[in-house]
C-alpha positions in Angstrom: -207.8 -67.8 -43.4 -208.3 -64.2 -44.1 -206.6 -61.9 -41.6 -207.2 -58.1 -41.3 -206.1 -55.8 -39.0 -206.2 -52.1 -38.4 -203.3 -51.5 -36.3 -200.4 -49.7 -37.4 -197.1 -50.9 -37.1 -195.3 -49.4 -40.1 -192.8 -46.2 -39.9 -193.5 -43.0 -41.3 -190.4 -42.4 -43.5 -191.7 -39.6 -44.8 -195.0 -38.2 -45.5 -197.6 -39.6 -48.3 -200.6 -37.7 -48.4 -202.5 -39.3 -51.4 -201.7 -40.6 -54.4 -201.2 -37.8 -57.4 -202.2 -39.6 -60.5 -201.5 -42.9 -62.5 -199.8 -42.5 -65.7 -200.3 -45.2 -69.0 -198.3 -46.0 -71.7 -200.4 -46.7 -74.7 -199.9 -47.5 -78.2 -201.6 -44.4 -79.6 -202.9 -41.5 -77.0 -205.4 -39.9 -79.0 -207.7 -43.3 -79.4 -207.3 -44.3 -75.6 -208.1 -40.7 -74.7 -211.5 -40.8 -76.4 -212.0 -44.5 -74.7 -211.6 -42.6 -71.3 -213.9 -40.0 -72.1 -216.5 -41.6 -73.8 -216.4 -44.8 -71.5 -215.3 -43.6 -68.1 -216.1 -39.8 -68.1 -213.1 -38.3 -67.9 -212.0 -34.5 -68.9 -209.3 -33.8 -70.8 -207.2 -31.0 -69.0 -203.8 -30.9 -70.0 -201.4 -32.0 -73.2 -197.7 -32.0 -73.9 -196.5 -32.8 -77.2 -194.2 -31.6 -80.2 -197.0 -28.4 -79.7 -195.7 -27.6 -76.7 -192.1 -28.3 -77.2 -191.8 -32.0 -76.6 -190.4 -34.0 -79.2 -190.3 -37.9 -78.0 -194.1 -38.3 -76.9 -197.6 -37.0 -76.4 -199.0 -36.9 -73.0 -202.7 -36.1 -72.3 -203.9 -35.4 -68.7 -207.3 -36.7 -68.4 -209.4 -35.8 -64.9 -212.3 -36.7 -63.1 -213.1 -35.4 -59.5 -209.7 -36.5 -57.5 -208.7 -39.2 -60.1 -206.3 -37.9 -62.3 -204.5 -40.2 -65.6 -202.1 -39.2 -67.7 -202.1 -41.3 -71.2 -198.8 -41.6 -73.0 -197.5 -42.4 -76.3 -193.9 -42.6 -77.7 -193.4 -40.4 -81.1 -190.2 -42.6 -81.3 -188.8 -45.8 -80.9 -185.8 -45.0 -78.9 -187.9 -43.6 -76.2 -188.0 -45.9 -73.6 -191.9 -46.4 -73.7 -191.6 -48.0 -77.3 -189.9 -51.1 -75.7 -191.9 -51.5 -72.7 -194.8 -51.3 -74.7 -193.6 -54.3 -76.9 -193.1 -55.9 -74.3 -196.5 -55.3 -72.0 -198.6 -53.8 -74.3 -200.9 -50.6 -73.1 -200.8 -50.5 -69.3 -199.8 -48.8 -66.2 -196.2 -47.4 -66.2 -196.3 -44.8 -62.9 -198.3 -45.1 -60.1 -197.4 -41.3 -58.6 -197.6 -40.2 -54.9 -197.9 -36.3 -54.0 -194.9 -35.3 -51.7 -193.8 -32.3 -49.3 -190.1 -33.0 -50.5 -189.8 -35.1 -53.3 -186.1 -35.2 -53.6 -186.0 -35.9 -50.1 -188.4 -38.7 -50.0 -186.5 -40.0 -53.3 -183.2 -40.3 -51.5 -184.9 -41.5 -48.0 -185.7 -44.3 -50.6 -182.6 -44.9 -51.9 -180.7 -45.2 -48.9 -183.0 -47.9 -47.8 -182.2 -49.8 -51.0 -184.6 -48.9 -53.5 -183.4 -48.5 -57.1 -183.9 -45.0 -59.1 -186.7 -44.9 -61.7 -185.0 -42.6 -64.0 -187.4 -40.0 -63.9 -185.7 -36.2 -62.5 -187.5 -33.0 -62.8 -186.3 -29.9 -61.3 -188.2 -27.1 -62.5 -187.8 -23.2 -60.7 -188.9 -20.6 -63.4 -192.2 -18.1 -64.0 -194.6 -20.9 -63.0 -193.2 -21.8 -59.9 -191.6 -24.7 -58.4 -192.4 -28.6 -59.8 -190.0 -31.3 -58.7 -190.3 -35.2 -59.9 -188.2 -38.3 -59.1 -188.9 -41.4 -59.4 -187.9 -45.0 -57.8 -188.5 -48.7 -59.1 -191.5 -50.9 -58.3 -192.4 -54.5 -59.2 -192.3 -55.1 -63.1 -191.4 -52.3 -65.1 -193.5 -50.1 -63.3 -192.1 -46.8 -61.4 -193.0 -44.5 -58.3 -192.8 -40.9 -58.6 -193.1 -38.3 -55.8 -194.8 -35.2 -57.0 -193.8 -32.0 -55.5 -196.3 -29.4 -56.9 -197.8 -27.2 -54.4 -196.0 -24.2 -55.2 -196.3 -24.7 -59.4 -198.8 -22.6 -61.4 -198.7 -23.5 -64.5 -201.0 -26.2 -66.8 -200.2 -29.2 -64.7 -196.4 -29.9 -64.9 -193.7 -28.3 -67.0 -193.9 -29.0 -70.7 -197.9 -29.1 -70.5 -200.7 -26.4 -72.2 -204.5 -26.6 -71.5 -205.9 -28.5 -74.2 -209.7 -28.3 -75.7 -210.9 -31.1 -77.5 -214.1 -31.7 -79.4 -216.9 -32.4 -77.2 -218.4 -36.0 -76.9 -221.7 -37.6 -75.1 -221.3 -39.7 -72.1 -223.1 -40.6 -68.9 -221.1 -39.4 -66.1 -220.5 -41.9 -63.7 -218.9 -39.7 -60.9 -215.9 -41.7 -60.2 -214.3 -39.8 -57.0 -210.9 -41.1 -56.3 -208.7 -44.3 -56.7 -209.5 -46.5 -53.6 -206.2 -49.0 -54.4 -204.2 -50.4 -57.2 -203.6 -53.6 -57.5 -200.2 -55.4 -58.8 -199.6 -58.9 -59.6 -195.8 -60.4 -59.0 -194.4 -63.8 -59.8 -195.0 -66.9 -57.9 -193.0 -66.7 -54.2 -192.5 -62.6 -54.9 -195.6 -61.7 -52.9 -193.5 -61.4 -49.8 -190.5 -59.7 -51.2 -192.5 -56.8 -52.6 -194.2 -56.9 -49.0 -191.3 -56.4 -47.3 -189.8 -53.8 -49.8 -193.4 -51.6 -48.9 -192.4 -52.2 -45.5 -188.8 -51.1 -45.8 -188.7 -48.3 -48.3 -192.4 -46.6 -47.6 -192.5 -47.6 -44.0 -196.1 -49.1 -45.1 -198.1 -51.8 -43.0 -199.8 -55.3 -44.0 -202.9 -55.0 -42.8 -204.8 -57.6 -44.9 -203.2 -61.0 -45.5 -205.4 -63.7 -47.7 -204.0 -67.3 -48.8 -205.0 -69.9 -51.4 -207.5 -70.9 -48.9 -209.5 -67.7 -48.9 -209.2 -66.7 -52.7 -209.6 -70.0 -54.6 -211.7 -72.5 -57.1 -211.6 -76.0 -57.9 -209.1 -74.9 -60.2 -207.0 -72.4 -59.3 -206.0 -69.7 -56.5 -203.9 -66.8 -55.6 -202.2 -65.3 -52.6 -202.7 -61.6 -51.4 -200.8 -59.0 -49.1 -202.3 -55.2 -49.0 -200.6 -52.5 -47.8 -201.1 -49.1 -46.9 -199.9 -45.8 -45.8 -200.4 -44.6 -42.3 -203.5 -42.2 -42.9 -205.6 -45.1 -45.4 -205.1 -42.9 -48.3 -202.7 -45.1 -50.4 -203.6 -48.7 -50.3 -201.8 -51.3 -52.5 -202.6 -55.1 -52.9 -200.0 -57.4 -54.2 -201.1 -61.0 -55.8 -199.4 -63.8 -56.4 -200.3 -67.1 -58.3 -200.8 -70.3 -56.1 -200.6 -73.7 -57.6 -204.0 -75.3 -58.7 -205.0 -77.7 -61.1 -205.3 -75.3 -63.6 -203.9 -72.3 -64.7 -204.9 -69.1 -62.5 -206.2 -65.4 -63.1 -202.8 -64.2 -61.8 -200.5 -66.6 -63.9 -202.5 -65.8 -67.4 -201.6 -61.7 -66.6 -198.4 -62.7 -65.8 -198.0 -64.6 -69.1 -199.9 -61.9 -71.4 -197.8 -59.3 -69.6 -194.7 -60.6 -70.1 -194.0 -59.7 -65.9 -195.4 -58.4 -63.3 -197.3 -55.1 -63.2 -200.2 -53.3 -62.2 -203.6 -55.9 -62.4 -206.4 -52.9 -61.8 -207.0 -50.0 -60.3 -210.4 -49.7 -57.9 -212.1 -46.6 -58.4 -214.3 -45.2 -55.5 -217.7 -43.9 -56.0 -220.5 -42.8 -53.7 -223.7 -44.6 -55.4 -222.6 -47.4 -57.1 -226.0 -48.4 -58.9 -225.9 -44.8 -60.6 -222.2 -45.2 -61.6 -222.6 -48.8 -63.4 -225.7 -47.7 -64.8 -223.8 -44.6 -66.5 -220.5 -47.2 -67.2 -222.8 -49.8 -68.6 -225.2 -47.0 -70.8 -221.0 -45.7 -72.4 -220.4 -49.3 -72.9 -218.0 -50.6 -70.4 -217.7 -54.2 -70.5 -218.1 -56.3 -66.5 -217.8 -59.9 -65.9 -220.4 -61.7 -65.6 -222.5 -62.5 -61.9 -225.0 -65.7 -62.2 -228.7 -64.8 -61.0 -227.7 -67.2 -58.3 -225.4 -65.3 -56.5 -228.4 -62.9 -55.1 -230.7 -65.8 -54.0 -228.0 -66.3 -50.7 -227.3 -62.6 -50.6 -229.7 -61.5 -47.8 -228.6 -64.4 -45.8 -225.1 -63.7 -46.1 -224.4 -60.0 -45.8 -227.8 -59.3 -43.4 -229.7 -55.7 -43.8 -228.1 -53.4 -46.6 -230.0 -49.7 -47.4 -229.9 -51.0 -51.5 -232.4 -52.8 -52.8 -231.3 -55.6 -54.2 -233.5 -55.9 -57.0 -231.5 -52.7 -58.1 -228.1 -54.5 -57.6 -229.4 -57.8 -59.3 -229.7 -56.5 -63.1 -226.6 -54.4 -62.8 -224.6 -57.7 -61.3 -223.2 -55.4 -58.3 -221.4 -57.5 -55.2 -222.0 -57.2 -51.8 -219.9 -58.1 -48.9 -219.9 -57.2 -44.9 -217.4 -57.3 -42.6 -217.0 -56.2 -38.8 -216.9 -52.6 -40.1 -219.7 -52.4 -42.5 -220.2 -53.3 -45.9 -218.9 -52.8 -49.6 -220.3 -53.0 -53.1 -218.2 -53.5 -56.0 -218.1 -54.7 -59.4 -215.1 -55.6 -61.9 -214.4 -54.8 -65.2 -213.2 -56.9 -68.0 -210.0 -56.0 -69.4 -209.9 -52.7 -71.1 -207.4 -54.2 -74.0 -207.2 -57.3 -76.1 -204.5 -58.8 -73.6 -206.7 -60.1 -70.4 -204.3 -57.8 -68.2 -205.4 -54.2 -66.8 -208.8 -53.9 -65.7 -210.9 -51.8 -63.2 -212.9 -52.1 -60.2 -216.0 -50.0 -59.0 -216.1 -49.5 -55.3 -218.7 -48.0 -52.8 -217.6 -48.4 -49.1 -220.5 -48.5 -46.6 -217.9 -48.5 -43.5 -216.4 -51.8 -44.9 -212.3 -51.0 -44.7 -211.8 -54.5 -47.0 -211.8 -56.1 -50.3 -214.6 -58.1 -50.7 -213.3 -61.7 -49.7 -216.6 -63.1 -49.7 -217.0 -62.1 -53.4 -214.0 -63.9 -54.2 -215.4 -67.4 -55.2 -218.3 -65.3 -57.7 -215.3 -63.2 -58.9 -212.7 -66.1 -59.6 -215.6 -68.3 -61.1 -216.5 -65.5 -63.6 -213.0 -64.9 -64.3 -212.3 -68.3 -65.4 -215.3 -68.4 -67.8 -213.5 -65.5 -69.6 -210.0 -67.8 -69.3 -211.8 -70.6 -70.8 -213.4 -68.5 -74.0 -209.9 -67.4 -74.7 -208.0 -71.2 -73.9 -205.7 -70.0 -70.7 -207.6 -71.9 -68.2 
């Protein structure tokens, strides 16, 4: 049975205001940037590469409201991203957090047992002050602490403004990152739950076991960690034993280890957002029409018209605090690993437990097509 509590039981070792950005390692940044612009509506705001004095990689900074993605490609085989990509394929490398004092946050984590992520920037110059320190997280991902409130340059040292050709797309008006989900190896979920409690001082406010998230073939377990201010939420999944291979194990096999499974992006109008994303070519998981037959009796009254939700395949779930609407994309790379969730919250702080059955069945259809169920 799912356990959900809004009580704060963590310890705030250092202030965490919100996420700063997510950095992706990709094989071809120029092409990936075009995808995130044309499909998801991001705008380029900064660039780093040989033209700015950085010779071993290129990075583009993309922004949409409060969401910032950095798309990075190595230019030399000796760059660490080259081995990372060989193992994992395109995916999330860095989940970065804003910090009032990045060095202090870093050493605070190190004192409690975290390992350095290898990234250190301590810039003081004409553009002000920029500090970045990182620690290791699950798999080969890292968390960076970003101190940039006194930096006046373009994004970060080594970056300049960028002008790319205009492209046409339907604006989806995505607002911010709601949560970021990690998949870890079997029997490692509680290790990482304890990591976020011990290193970050987060609290575990949602617990799902294999009876909450399952089909007749497969299941998973999940723990959701959060910061005190609710701005940072990290669900952690592990596979559970079933008759066939779970979606989590398929991810672990293709990613060759733990990593970020999906990023949930918040919107204020999911009908308009999903309509725009579908017009832009984003592919979403299939939801059977029968799902909507029992929706009114399951979730009660909602402000949205079900006739508007059904053709867009938007899911709805309710808890004691309100309801939410959500939909999940198909994997955005050829490896069935990273995907996106689009979510609109109407009071609910949950994660759509009532939709897990429909979600799992849709994912298993895709797994079966790939021969991995």
